[in-house]
N, C-alpha and C positions, 0 to 999 in steps of 0.2 A: 259691137263685137270687141272681144279682148285680143290683145296681142298674142296670147298663147292658147286661144281656143283650140280644143282637140289635142293639146299637148299633155304629156305626163312628165312630171319632174320628181326626182328623188333628191331629198335634202338630208344631209347628215348633220348631227348636232342641232336637231330641229326643236328641242324642248323649250328653248328660250333664246334670248339674245339675237345675234345676227341670223341664226338659222330660222328662228320663228319669223323674223321680219321678212326674210326671203320667201319663206313658204306662203305667208299670208298675201304678199304682193303678187306672187305668181298666181295664186288662186284668184285674186281680184282681176287679173288679166286673163283668166279663163282656163288655167291649167288645173288638172287633178294632181294630187300630191301623194307621194309615199314618204312618210315622216320617220326618220331613223334616229334613234338615240339609244344610249346605254345607261338607263337610270341606275345610279349606284356609285359608290366611291371608286377612285383610283388611288392606290396606296400612298403615293408620294404627294398627292395634291391636298393642300390644307383647307381649301374652301369647298363648300357644298357644290356638287355638280347637279345637272338637270335631274328632275324626278319624273316618275310615271305620271303624276298629276299634272306637271307642267307640259309633258308631251301630249297628254289628253287635252289640255287647254289649247295647245297649238292646233290640234285636230279640230276642236270646236270652232276656232276662229276661221279655219279654212272652210269648214262646212257652212259657216255663217255667210260666206261668199258664194254659196250655192255650188260648191265644188266638192268632189269626193276626197276624203282623206283616209289613207290606210296607214295605220301605225305599226311599225316594226321595231321591237326592242332588240337591238343588235349592237355589239361592240365592234367598232371598226378595226380593232386589233386582230380580229379573227377573220381570215379570208373566206372561210366557209360560210360564216354568218353574212358577210356582205354579198357573196354569190346568192345566198338564199333570199336576201332582201331584193336583189335585182330580179330574181325569179318570181318573187311575190309581185313586183310591179308588172311584169309581163303577164303573169297569170291573172291578175285582177283587171288589167287595162288593155292587155294585148300589145303593149308597146312601152318603150321608155325613151323619151326624147332628150331630157335634160338631167344632168347630174350636178348638183351643187355640193361640192366637197368641202364641208365647212367645219366638221367636228375638230375640236382642239382643246388643249389645256395649256397652262403656263405656271411655272414655278420659278423661284429665284434663288440661285446659289452661285458662289464663286466656284470656278471649275476645280481649283486645287482641293477643295474639301466637299465637293458635291457628292451626295450619297449615290451609290451605284444605282439604286432603284429610281432615283429622280431622273438620271440620264436615260435609263432604259424605258421608263414610262413615257418620257417626252418623245423619244424616237418612235416608239411603238404606236403611240396615238397620232402624233402630228405628221409623221412621215410615212411609216408603214401603213397606218390606218388610211391615209389618203390614197396611197398606192393600191391598197386592197379594194377601195371603193372604185377607183378608175378601172382596175383589172376586171372587176365584177360587171361593169356596165359596157365595157368596150366590145365584147363579142357580139352582143345584140346590135349595137350601133354600127359596127362594121358590116354585119349582115344586111342591115337596112340602108347602109350608106347615108346615115343621118344621125347626128348627135351634137349636143352642146355640153361641154364639160367646163365648169367654172370652179377653180380651186382657190380657197382662201389661204394666201401666204401672209406676209406681214412686212412692215417697214424693217423689222429685224431680219428679214430675208434679203436686205440690201446693204447691211452694214453690221459691224460688230457692236454689241451692247454689253457692258459689264453686267455680271450676274445672270446672263442669259445665253451662255455658250451653247447649251443643249437646245434651247428654243431657236437660236439663230441657225444652228446647224440643220435643224429640221426644216425651218422655213426657207433657207437657201436651197436645201435639197428639193423642196417643192417646185421651185422655179426651174431647176434642171429637169425634174420630172415632166412638167408641163411642156417645156420646149421639145423634149424628146418625143412625148406622145404626139405633139403637133406634127412633127416630122414623120413619125410612123403612120399616122392616119391621113396625111396629106393626099396620098393616092386615092383614098376613098372620099372623093369630093363630097362635101356635105357634113363632115365632122370637124369640129373645132375644139381646141383645148387651150384655155387661157387662165391666167392667175390675176388675182386682185391683191394688192398690198396695202391694207389699211394702216392708218395711224392709231392713236388711242381711241377706241370705241367704247361708248358707255354701255357696258354689259356687266352682269354679275362677276365675270372673270376678272374685271378690273376694279371691283369695289370691295376690297378687304384689306386687313391690316398689313399683310405681307407686301402688297403693292405699294401702300403708302410709305412704308419704311424704306423700300427700295428707291422710290422716286425722291424722297426727302430724308436722306440718311442722317442729316445733321440734327434732327429733332429726335427726342427720346420716344415720343408717342404722337407721330404725325396723324392728322385726320384727313378725311376726304377733301376738306377745304384747302389744306396745305398742298395736297397733290394737285388740285385744280389750279392753284396759283402757279405751281411749277409747270403744268401743262401750258398755261397761257404764256409763260416765258419761253417755252420750247418751240411752240408752234409759230411759224412766220405769220400766219393768220391768227390774230390774238383771240383764240377760242379755248374753251376747256376741252369738251368732248366732241368727237365726231359721233353722230347718231347712227344707229344700225340702219335706218332707212337710207342714209347717204351711201352706205355700202351696197344696199339693195338696188339702188338705181344703176350702179355699175354692173351688178349681177344680171339684171334684166336686160341691159344693153348687150352684154356678151351672149346671152341666151337667145336673143332675137334674130330674126332674119336679116336685119340691117347690118349685122356684124359677120355675115357669112364668110367674108374673106379676111377676118381678123383671127389669127390662130398663132399660138406660140408667143403671145404677147403678155405683158405685165402692165396692169393699170394701177397707178397710185391714187389712193383716196386718202390724203394725209394732211390737208390744210397747209400745203407748201413745205412740210417737213422733208419731203422727198427731194426738194430742190437742192439739198446739200449732198445727195447721193452721188457717188462717182459714176454709177451705171444705172 
């Protein structure tokens, strides 16, 4: 028997990266999945985002685990689309037990000359999009007095980071969101809401030239190898990348029955980088 037999989970940003890892492991543990992503570009984001083919590939990987996968193309920036995604989960499966709020983007700019669209896209996707997802699933969870909400924040939600004022603002905001939702749902014993703050995770979002230039600004044309050396210097545990599966382990813990009295919490998965955080 799997840990999530009979459960239904909705995962945003499911086309690839962390979202795909979470979805496949939830399926491996018995859950049926509603896979949400918005294939297509976001104006200010310079790297390719998830595609329809990648979302379909995630669905195929879920089905390979003998679980059902329902694909929903929806942009988290639109509250009505996220309500429709939650309605789809309930219509297809009759319930929605777990929401993994994972969709996100990252770009790099100094605040003084940050394009207006870069700021707006970041807040719209990473903060408002997460809130839209939580708002969509909460009424059903409150009615059933059961639900597990797991939100992907970041180590940048714990500290200031140059070139990431907009990202930090959004990811700090997620921690406030999680703690408030935890308080508001506490009377409905059975609902939890928590956040995970990863360090540098090996996903397509972190493997492109803009990231390399930001982490290794002293070189004219840094490569992924240069960035990996910088990561080894930054992480107290001398590693390069954290793997998506390492974040998945924390997601599954917070979604499980064993964590039923953990709510409003923030779990660091950051190879010790978090040990320097003030809070």
